[in-house]
LOKE-135483 format. One record per residue (C-alpha): x, y, z. Coordinates in steps of 0.001 Angstrom, whole numbers. Example, Ala and Ser with C-alpha at 12.3 -4.5 7.8 and 13.67 -1.06 7.14 Angstrom:
BEGIN
[r [12300,-4500,7800]]
[r [13670,-1060,7140]]
//
This chain:
BEGIN
[r [64459,30417,-95505]]
[r [61048,30838,-94000]]
[r [58249,28596,-92182]]
[r [55207,28448,-90083]]
[r [55579,26864,-86839]]
[r [53005,26649,-84562]]
[r [50907,28880,-85413]]
[r [54190,31403,-86023]]
[r [55298,32868,-89655]]
[r [59463,32790,-88965]]
[r [61952,33977,-90962]]
[r [65725,33264,-91044]]
[r [68008,36197,-92201]]
[r [72122,35686,-92454]]
[r [73758,39032,-91710]]
[r [74663,41456,-88731]]
[r [71626,41548,-86336]]
[r [71705,45238,-85775]]
[r [71719,46156,-89102]]
[r [68866,44822,-90315]]
[r [65933,47280,-91510]]
[r [62355,46697,-90886]]
[r [62466,44405,-87818]]
[r [60299,44347,-85172]]
[r [62004,43094,-82698]]
[r [65040,40890,-81650]]
[r [65357,37838,-79292]]
[r [68388,36981,-77381]]
[r [69354,35463,-74419]]
[r [69903,38124,-71705]]
[r [71481,38256,-68104]]
[r [68491,38270,-65282]]
[r [69598,42360,-64574]]
[r [69458,42729,-68608]]
[r [73072,44981,-67895]]
[r [74615,45335,-70748]]
[r [77235,42519,-71652]]
[r [79939,41306,-74241]]
[r [79205,39423,-77310]]
[r [75162,39370,-79356]]
[r [73877,41360,-76449]]
[r [76980,44181,-76597]]
[r [75941,44843,-79823]]
[r [72191,45023,-79710]]
[r [72808,47738,-76486]]
[r [75472,49666,-78587]]
[r [73699,49843,-81570]]
[r [70272,50584,-79680]]
[r [72057,53719,-77927]]
[r [70975,54734,-74562]]
[r [67617,54928,-74980]]
//
């Protein structure tokens, strides 16, 4: 699904967030220290690697 909202082109894609190709950024709520956690944040950190 794709739509335009307040000057921003948004696209919603169903699937595993860490397996998406051609993604420029992932926005996810995180703790104040940006420490690796569990759930979505943990999966993103693990997929991104130590860099």
